[in-house]
Rosetta silent file (secondary structure, phi, psi, omega in degrees, C-alpha in Angstrom):
SEQUENCE: XXXXXXXXXXXXXXXXXXXXXXXXXXXXXXXXXXXXXXXXXXXXXXXXXXXXXXXXXXXXXXXXXXXXXXXXXXXXXXXXXXXXXXXXXXXXXXXXXXXXXXXXXXXXXXXXXXXXXXXXXXXXXXXXXXXXXXXXXXXXXXXXXXXXXXXXXXXXXXXXXXXXXXXXXXXXXXXXXXXXXXXXXXXXXXXXXXXXXXXXXXXXXXXXXXXXXXXXXXXXXXXXXXXXXXXXXXXXXX
SCORE:     score description
SCORE:     0.000 S_00000001
   1 L     0.000  -44.301 -175.778  -17.154  -28.766  -12.445 S_00000001
   2 L   -77.467  -20.400 -172.994  -15.017  -26.364  -10.325 S_00000001
   3 H   -58.647  -46.669 -178.999  -12.344  -25.768  -12.917 S_00000001
   4 H   -64.051  -24.382 -169.535  -14.054  -23.088  -15.029 S_00000001
   5 H   -67.168  -42.093 -179.007  -14.968  -20.940  -12.024 S_00000001
   6 H   -62.848  -39.421  177.660  -11.502  -19.460  -11.204 S_00000001
   7 H   -62.333  -42.886 -177.384  -11.078  -18.674  -14.972 S_00000001
   8 H   -66.752  -38.270 -178.358  -14.458  -17.083  -15.168 S_00000001
   9 H   -69.937  -42.374 -179.891  -13.840  -14.873  -12.091 S_00000001
  10 H   -60.075  -47.533  179.751  -10.377  -13.856  -13.449 S_00000001
  11 H   -62.262  -41.227  172.755  -11.872  -13.049  -16.824 S_00000001
  12 H   -57.488  -40.380 -176.600  -14.685  -10.999  -15.259 S_00000001
  13 H   -69.396  -40.722 -179.102  -12.217   -9.045  -13.253 S_00000001
  14 H   -72.754  -42.509  179.142  -10.064   -8.187  -16.257 S_00000001
  15 H   -61.770  -48.962 -175.107  -12.965   -7.506  -18.622 S_00000001
  16 H   -68.240  -38.998  173.443  -14.789   -5.185  -16.138 S_00000001
  17 H   -64.410  -38.039 -179.944  -11.527   -3.247  -15.459 S_00000001
  18 H   -68.599  -41.346  176.958  -10.590   -2.963  -19.006 S_00000001
  19 H   -61.893  -44.639  178.816  -14.171   -1.711  -19.851 S_00000001
  20 H   -62.245  -39.215 -177.143  -14.083    0.842  -17.081 S_00000001
  21 H   -67.893  -39.959  179.636  -10.711    2.139  -18.194 S_00000001
  22 H   -61.984  -39.779  178.594  -11.846    2.334  -21.876 S_00000001
  23 H   -68.496  -39.790 -178.811  -15.031    4.245  -20.896 S_00000001
  24 H   -68.528  -37.132 -178.813  -13.101    6.643  -18.745 S_00000001
  25 H   -71.125  -45.227 -176.809  -10.560    7.308  -21.516 S_00000001
  26 H   -64.857  -37.439  179.034  -13.270    7.847  -24.119 S_00000001
  27 H   -66.295  -48.299  177.337  -15.122   10.309  -21.876 S_00000001
  28 H   -57.610  -39.582 -179.402  -11.947   12.193  -21.110 S_00000001
  29 H   -70.297  -31.319  175.900  -11.033   12.298  -24.770 S_00000001
  30 H   -71.364  -43.873 -168.780  -14.476   13.775  -25.657 S_00000001
  31 H   -76.955  -41.635 -176.754  -14.357   16.275  -22.908 S_00000001
  32 L  -124.338   64.733 -175.371  -10.640   17.344  -23.344 S_00000001
  33 H   -61.944  -30.978 -175.530   -9.813   16.727  -27.067 S_00000001
  34 H   -63.100  -28.889 -173.976   -6.920   19.248  -27.077 S_00000001
  35 H   -70.101  -20.693  178.242   -4.942   16.975  -24.633 S_00000001
  36 H   -82.590   -6.602 -173.521   -4.677   14.325  -27.286 S_00000001
  37 L   -90.787  -18.081 -176.936   -2.906   16.542  -29.814 S_00000001
  38 L  -118.081  142.804  176.101    0.226   16.823  -27.664 S_00000001
  39 L  -115.879  125.573  178.290    2.402   13.975  -26.195 S_00000001
  40 L   -92.517   93.546 -176.328    4.350   14.589  -23.119 S_00000001
  41 H   -62.559  -32.595  174.240    7.213   12.154  -23.786 S_00000001
  42 H   -64.132  -38.223 -178.878    8.745   12.673  -20.218 S_00000001
  43 H   -67.535  -42.263  179.300    5.482   11.747  -18.653 S_00000001
  44 H   -58.020  -50.485  176.355    5.121    8.841  -20.963 S_00000001
  45 H   -61.365  -39.170  179.240    8.527    7.505  -19.935 S_00000001
  46 H   -63.864  -45.321 -177.000    7.806    8.163  -16.197 S_00000001
  47 H   -65.394  -34.160  175.798    4.468    6.187  -16.529 S_00000001
  48 H   -58.317  -44.299 -177.986    6.361    3.216  -17.968 S_00000001
  49 H   -70.229  -39.064  177.060    8.604    3.107  -14.943 S_00000001
  50 H   -57.091  -44.354  178.742    5.626    3.508  -12.572 S_00000001
  51 H   -58.348  -45.619  175.597    4.005    0.484  -14.296 S_00000001
  52 H   -60.795  -41.132 -178.820    7.063   -1.633  -13.689 S_00000001
  53 H   -69.154  -34.193  176.070    7.121   -0.687  -10.070 S_00000001
  54 H   -65.452  -30.026  176.939    3.426   -1.431   -9.783 S_00000001
  55 H   -67.332  -49.044  177.908    4.091   -4.970  -11.152 S_00000001
  56 H   -56.340  -40.963 -177.286    6.773   -5.549   -8.568 S_00000001
  57 H   -72.319  -35.539  176.841    4.443   -4.431   -5.768 S_00000001
  58 H   -62.270  -44.386  178.190    1.541   -6.584   -7.184 S_00000001
  59 H   -63.165  -48.296 -175.915    3.813   -9.701   -7.091 S_00000001
  60 H   -68.024  -36.253 -179.883    5.056   -9.035   -3.637 S_00000001
  61 H   -63.251  -14.194 -176.517    1.573   -8.271   -2.372 S_00000001
  62 H  -111.204   -4.585  175.898    0.345  -11.801   -3.030 S_00000001
  63 H   -55.061  -44.798 -178.133    3.312  -13.670   -1.657 S_00000001
  64 H   -60.652  -41.005 -178.662    1.932  -13.832    1.923 S_00000001
  65 H   -62.517  -44.348 -177.120   -1.183  -15.719    0.790 S_00000001
  66 H   -68.007  -52.995 -173.741    0.876  -18.426   -1.089 S_00000001
  67 H   -55.909  -49.539 -175.269    3.351  -18.774    1.833 S_00000001
  68 H   -64.391  -43.750 -177.665    0.786  -19.045    4.597 S_00000001
  69 H   -62.733  -40.891  179.098   -1.359  -21.475    2.610 S_00000001
  70 H   -70.659  -39.448 -177.698    1.700  -23.737    1.958 S_00000001
  71 H   -89.348  -34.625 -173.244    3.166  -23.666    5.404 S_00000001
  72 H  -116.704  -13.446  175.555    0.232  -23.267    7.632 S_00000001
  73 L    90.728  169.025 -172.494   -2.887  -24.468    5.584 S_00000001
  74 H   -63.438  -34.395 -179.325   -6.238  -22.950    4.593 S_00000001
  75 H   -57.782  -49.436  177.823   -7.508  -22.494    8.170 S_00000001
  76 H   -70.567  -28.114  177.588   -4.754  -20.146    9.171 S_00000001
  77 H   -66.920  -35.785 -179.137   -5.016  -18.412    5.756 S_00000001
  78 H   -75.839  -42.649  174.820   -8.688  -17.664    6.459 S_00000001
  79 H   -59.918  -39.692 -178.108   -7.850  -16.362   10.016 S_00000001
  80 H   -66.760  -53.367 -177.385   -5.085  -14.169    8.490 S_00000001
  81 H   -54.804  -42.149  176.213   -7.388  -12.717    5.807 S_00000001
  82 H   -70.473  -31.995 -177.747  -10.020  -11.713    8.310 S_00000001
  83 H   -70.193  -31.176 -174.666   -7.368  -10.305   10.630 S_00000001
  84 H   -97.663  -12.709 -169.389   -5.922   -7.885    8.071 S_00000001
  85 H   -55.738  -47.277 -173.013   -9.218   -7.152    6.187 S_00000001
  86 L   -79.246  -48.558  174.883  -10.419   -4.135    8.322 S_00000001
  87 H   -56.383  -35.384  177.374   -6.945   -2.515    8.892 S_00000001
  88 H   -71.997  -14.200  178.781   -6.191   -2.726    5.221 S_00000001
  89 H   -68.520  -18.049  177.322   -9.351   -0.677    4.398 S_00000001
  90 H   -69.676  -12.859  176.689   -7.274    2.266    5.606 S_00000001
  91 H   -56.901  -34.088 -178.767   -5.353    1.924    2.352 S_00000001
  92 H   -68.424  -52.250  170.347   -8.185    3.819    0.582 S_00000001
  93 H   -52.762  -38.327 -176.566   -7.905    6.901    2.780 S_00000001
  94 H   -66.381  -41.848  177.119   -4.150    6.694    2.661 S_00000001
  95 H   -64.816  -37.343  173.890   -4.270    6.779   -1.077 S_00000001
  96 H   -65.915  -43.256  177.200   -6.490    9.814   -1.055 S_00000001
  97 H   -56.503  -47.039 -178.808   -4.114   11.468    1.442 S_00000001
  98 H   -60.697  -40.691  179.020   -1.173   10.623   -0.941 S_00000001
  99 H   -67.455  -40.224  175.482   -2.922   12.349   -3.815 S_00000001
 100 H   -61.645  -40.123  179.117   -3.589   15.454   -1.799 S_00000001
 101 H   -65.179  -38.676  177.163   -0.022   15.664   -0.724 S_00000001
 102 H   -59.911  -44.545  176.967    1.158   15.305   -4.238 S_00000001
 103 H   -62.805  -36.349  176.139   -0.959   18.132   -5.408 S_00000001
 104 H   -72.720  -41.042 -178.665    0.312   20.353   -2.554 S_00000001
 105 H   -62.015  -34.661 -178.271    3.943   19.327   -3.156 S_00000001
 106 H   -62.457  -28.080 -179.148    3.694   20.133   -6.806 S_00000001
 107 L   -93.995    0.690 -179.840    3.047   23.837   -5.831 S_00000001
 108 L  -111.972  150.643  170.526    5.842   23.963   -3.240 S_00000001
 109 L   -79.482  160.198  178.989    9.614   24.381   -3.471 S_00000001
 110 H   -58.030  -31.853  179.810   11.813   21.747   -1.861 S_00000001
 111 H   -66.645  -42.327 -176.831   12.733   24.239    0.794 S_00000001
 112 H   -69.205  -39.825  179.685    9.016   24.732    1.810 S_00000001
 113 H   -61.461  -50.578  178.280    8.496   20.904    1.774 S_00000001
 114 H   -55.953  -45.217 -175.895   11.424   20.345    3.911 S_00000001
 115 H   -65.321  -20.243 -177.826   10.491   22.959    6.450 S_00000001
 116 H  -116.653    7.189 -175.147    7.104   21.433    7.187 S_00000001
 117 H   -63.966  -42.694  178.747    7.855   17.673    6.543 S_00000001
 118 H   -67.361  -31.661  173.453    8.358   16.815   10.295 S_00000001
 119 H   -61.683  -45.573 -178.512    5.221   18.625   11.141 S_00000001
 120 H   -63.307  -46.802 -176.892    3.241   16.625    8.614 S_00000001
 121 H   -61.114  -42.738 -175.677    4.739   13.305    9.774 S_00000001
 122 H   -65.934  -40.567  177.677    3.954   14.258   13.423 S_00000001
 123 H   -63.086  -44.666  179.217    0.344   15.150   12.596 S_00000001
 124 H   -65.618  -39.682  178.646   -0.229   12.014   10.571 S_00000001
 125 H   -64.613  -40.166 -179.027    1.400    9.849   13.342 S_00000001
 126 H   -74.525  -27.208  176.498   -1.056   11.344   15.884 S_00000001
 127 H   -73.012  -51.974 -178.832   -4.029   10.813   13.572 S_00000001
 128 H   -64.090  -30.913  179.589   -3.108    7.116   12.851 S_00000001
 129 H   -66.582  -38.769  178.862   -2.263    6.541   16.520 S_00000001
 130 H   -66.361  -44.574  179.828   -5.913    7.628   17.385 S_00000001
 131 H   -60.994  -42.210 -178.414   -7.284    5.416   14.651 S_00000001
 132 H   -62.651  -45.587  178.887   -5.122    2.513   15.730 S_00000001
 133 H   -62.141  -48.303 -177.092   -6.291    2.913   19.489 S_00000001
 134 H   -57.453  -47.849 -177.981   -9.855    3.152   18.435 S_00000001
 135 H   -68.082  -34.161  179.157   -9.670    0.024   16.298 S_00000001
 136 H   -65.938  -41.446 -179.847   -7.856   -2.034   18.959 S_00000001
 137 H   -73.997  -37.684 -178.843  -10.553   -1.245   21.465 S_00000001
 138 H   -80.468  -20.173 -175.202  -13.408   -1.835   18.964 S_00000001
 139 H   -46.801  -49.586 -177.511  -11.996   -4.966   17.288 S_00000001
 140 H   -61.220  -37.313 -176.364  -13.483   -7.586   19.749 S_00000001
 141 H   -75.369  -38.889 -178.712  -17.009   -5.987   19.306 S_00000001
 142 H   -63.043  -46.518  173.136  -16.673   -5.654   15.508 S_00000001
 143 H   -64.927  -37.025  177.193  -15.707   -9.367   15.163 S_00000001
 144 H   -63.695  -33.958 -178.955  -18.391  -10.451   17.621 S_00000001
 145 H   -88.057  -40.234 -169.267  -21.067   -8.715   15.494 S_00000001
 146 H  -102.763  -37.765 -178.023  -19.817   -9.055   11.920 S_00000001
 147 L  -132.451   65.793 -177.860  -17.502  -12.223   12.017 S_00000001
 148 H   -62.322  -25.199  175.958  -18.406  -14.272   15.009 S_00000001
 149 H   -70.604  -18.036 -174.048  -16.860  -17.440   13.398 S_00000001
 150 H  -122.450   42.941  177.598  -13.598  -15.709   13.318 S_00000001
 151 H   -68.786  -18.839  178.836  -13.201  -14.203   16.769 S_00000001
 152 H   -75.227   -4.820  175.317   -9.769  -16.026   16.966 S_00000001
 153 H   -89.397   -6.443 -171.746   -8.620  -13.361   14.496 S_00000001
 154 H   -59.590  -55.230  178.695   -9.026  -10.560   16.874 S_00000001
 155 H   -59.615  -37.937  174.363   -5.632  -10.480   18.533 S_00000001
 156 H   -59.638  -39.828 -176.946   -3.917  -10.920   15.165 S_00000001
 157 H   -70.858  -36.149  177.427   -5.870   -8.013   13.886 S_00000001
 158 H   -66.060  -39.999  176.506   -5.039   -5.834   16.810 S_00000001
 159 H   -64.521  -47.075 -176.854   -1.290   -6.416   16.439 S_00000001
 160 H   -59.189  -28.953 -177.250   -1.523   -5.868   12.681 S_00000001
 161 H   -67.191  -24.637  175.371   -3.299   -2.559   13.292 S_00000001
 162 H   -54.214  -27.447 -177.663    0.049   -1.205   14.790 S_00000001
 163 H   -67.251  -12.397 -179.713    1.261   -1.092   11.168 S_00000001
 164 H   -67.579  -25.586  176.202   -1.101    1.823   10.542 S_00000001
 165 H   -64.927  -20.545  178.567    1.365    4.101   12.212 S_00000001
 166 H   -67.356  -23.341  178.593    3.692    3.596    9.344 S_00000001
 167 H   -60.967  -15.619 -174.419    1.234    5.553    7.102 S_00000001
 168 H   -73.128  -10.454 -178.537    2.544    8.648    8.848 S_00000001
 169 H  -100.235    6.087  177.506    5.605    8.432    6.607 S_00000001
 170 H   -57.815  -27.190  174.807    3.575    8.641    3.421 S_00000001
 171 H   -60.642  -28.124 -177.234    4.814   12.296    2.639 S_00000001
 172 H   -67.395  -45.012  174.728    8.253   10.968    1.863 S_00000001
 173 H   -65.113  -32.989  179.800    6.889    8.765   -0.821 S_00000001
 174 H   -68.177  -39.122  174.737    4.582   11.451   -2.090 S_00000001
 175 H   -61.449  -40.898 -175.229    7.674   13.723   -2.533 S_00000001
 176 H   -71.256  -29.171  179.424    9.595   11.128   -4.438 S_00000001
 177 H   -69.684  -54.818 -168.950    6.577   10.566   -6.694 S_00000001
 178 H   -73.226  -25.936  178.454    5.749   14.142   -7.529 S_00000001
 179 L   -88.660   -0.944  176.829    9.486   15.115   -8.108 S_00000001
 180 L    58.847   48.024 -179.710    9.828   12.070  -10.437 S_00000001
 181 L   -88.159   85.321 -175.057   12.757   10.653   -8.522 S_00000001
 182 H   -64.299  -48.070 -179.707   12.770    7.399  -10.566 S_00000001
 183 H   -56.749  -45.007 -179.311   16.029    5.979   -9.244 S_00000001
 184 H   -71.850  -34.139  174.986   14.944    6.493   -5.684 S_00000001
 185 H   -67.999  -31.897  177.651   11.492    4.994   -6.226 S_00000001
 186 H   -69.616  -44.947  176.440   13.016    1.983   -7.818 S_00000001
 187 H   -57.063  -43.374 -179.680   15.365    1.572   -4.807 S_00000001
 188 H   -64.654  -43.104  176.542   12.407    1.994   -2.566 S_00000001
 189 H   -67.875  -48.038 -174.654   10.272   -0.590   -4.341 S_00000001
 190 H   -68.406  -51.454 -179.113   12.972   -3.153   -4.871 S_00000001
 191 H   -63.551  -43.717  174.390   14.480   -2.944   -1.434 S_00000001
 192 H   -60.851  -40.995  179.301   11.114   -2.969    0.262 S_00000001
 193 H   -67.783  -40.273 -179.257    9.754   -5.893   -1.772 S_00000001
 194 H   -61.235  -50.804  179.596   12.926   -7.813   -1.096 S_00000001
 195 H   -56.503  -44.090 -174.425   12.847   -7.165    2.558 S_00000001
 196 H   -68.933  -43.454  178.204    9.182   -8.023    2.809 S_00000001
 197 H   -63.553  -37.455  178.818    9.522  -11.336    0.975 S_00000001
 198 H   -65.431  -48.485 -178.249   12.580  -12.230    3.047 S_00000001
 199 H   -71.951  -28.557  175.708   10.907  -11.439    6.351 S_00000001
 200 H   -69.920  -39.448  178.711    7.675  -13.143    5.410 S_00000001
 201 H   -60.218  -56.061 -176.919    9.502  -16.326    4.470 S_00000001
 202 H   -57.171  -46.689 -174.946   11.539  -16.305    7.606 S_00000001
 203 H   -66.423  -45.471  178.374    8.401  -15.389    9.672 S_00000001
 204 H   -67.971  -42.945  179.501    6.149  -18.049    8.295 S_00000001
 205 H   -62.541  -42.136 -171.393    8.708  -20.836    8.516 S_00000001
 206 H   -80.711  -41.548  179.689    9.693  -19.772   12.009 S_00000001
 207 H  -142.043   20.031  171.340    6.374  -19.033   13.606 S_00000001
 208 L    66.958 -130.004 -175.926    3.558  -19.608   11.123 S_00000001
 209 H   -61.561  -42.911  179.075    0.704  -16.999   11.300 S_00000001
 210 H   -69.656  -24.617  177.192    2.288  -14.930   14.094 S_00000001
 211 H   -73.081  -36.902  178.167    5.501  -14.784   12.212 S_00000001
 212 H   -69.239  -39.791  175.957    3.714  -13.489    9.088 S_00000001
 213 H   -57.948  -52.056 -175.284    1.744  -10.804   11.109 S_00000001
 214 H   -65.566  -37.256  178.356    5.015   -9.568   12.698 S_00000001
 215 H   -64.730  -40.387  175.774    6.815   -9.584    9.346 S_00000001
 216 H   -62.171  -43.425  177.161    4.004   -7.462    7.766 S_00000001
 217 H   -60.685  -49.233 -176.316    4.116   -5.005   10.601 S_00000001
 218 H   -61.545  -45.279 -174.448    7.993   -4.806   10.524 S_00000001
 219 H   -60.654  -44.365 -175.226    8.005   -4.378    6.719 S_00000001
 220 H   -64.331  -38.230  174.432    5.725   -1.422    6.691 S_00000001
 221 H   -68.143  -36.352 -177.659    7.857    0.450    9.190 S_00000001
 222 H   -70.060  -38.848  178.072   11.092   -0.525    7.458 S_00000001
 223 H   -71.216  -42.339  173.874    9.716    0.523    4.042 S_00000001
 224 H   -58.379  -41.184 -177.046    8.420    3.787    5.348 S_00000001
 225 H   -71.934  -31.751  176.534   11.680    4.550    7.112 S_00000001
 226 H   -70.975  -40.618  176.860   13.686    3.718    3.949 S_00000001
 227 H   -61.555  -41.786  176.031   11.447    6.042    1.824 S_00000001
 228 H   -59.221  -43.743  177.553   12.037    8.793    4.345 S_00000001
 229 H   -62.008  -44.432 -176.478   15.801    8.216    4.084 S_00000001
 230 H   -64.850  -40.121 -178.018   15.658    8.426    0.274 S_00000001
 231 H   -65.918  -37.541  179.820   13.563   11.564    0.497 S_00000001
 232 H   -64.232  -30.223 -178.412   16.161   13.222    2.927 S_00000001
 233 H   -77.946  -23.877 -169.719   18.891   12.351    0.347 S_00000001
 234 H   -99.608  -34.539 -175.712   16.891   13.814   -2.560 S_00000001
 235 L   -62.810  148.028  179.422   15.233   17.014   -1.088 S_00000001
 236 L  -119.659  137.769  167.270   17.136   20.186   -1.741 S_00000001
 237 L   -83.078  114.706 -175.134   17.475   23.284    0.349 S_00000001
 238 L  -101.419    0.000    0.000   16.917   26.121   -2.165 S_00000001
C-alpha cells in the first residue's frame, strides 16, 4: 500500500518542475523571440559545466540524511531536520544576494572588485552575526510555539546557526561565477564536497548527531575560505 507513495511524490516533483520550466521558457520565447536566433556557444558550454557542478552539489547535499539515518536512526534524523530547518531558510536571501553581487561584479573591473572585497565581506559578516545572534536568542521561543514536540532540537539549531557567518564569504564565489572561472569553480565544488562528505562520515561515526552538526558548520567555513583563496588567486589588479 505504501510502495506507490514515494514514486508518486517523486513523479509529482519532477512533473511540476518540468512544467514550470517549460512554461517559463515558452513565455520568454514569445516575449523575446530575437534571443532564439543567436546561440552563445561560450555560454552554452559554461552552462553545461555549471550543470555538472550542480549535480555534484545535489549528491553531497543529501549524504547527511543517509548517514544519520543509518548510524543514529530515524529519531535523531527528525531532530536534525528540525534543527537545520530554520537556519537553512537563509539560503533564499543568500541566493538573492549572490545574484545581486553577480550583477554588480559584471559591471566592475577586477581592480574595483578587489578594492571593495574586504569591505563587502566585513559588512556581510556584521549582518549575519546580527541575524545569528537574534536567532540564537529567539530559537527557544520559536520551537516552543511552532515545534513543541522538538524542543530538544533547540541547542543543535543554535549551534548550527553559527554557520550563517560563512555566508559573508559569498562575494568570492560570486566573482568566480561571473568571471566564468570554470577550473576554480570545479576545484571549489569538488574539494568542498569531498571535505564535507569526509567530515560528515567521521562526525556521525564519532559523535552521532553532534558530530554531524559540527561537521556541517565546519564545512561551511572551510568551503567559504577555500572559495576566497581561489578568488584571491584569480582576481587581477588592472
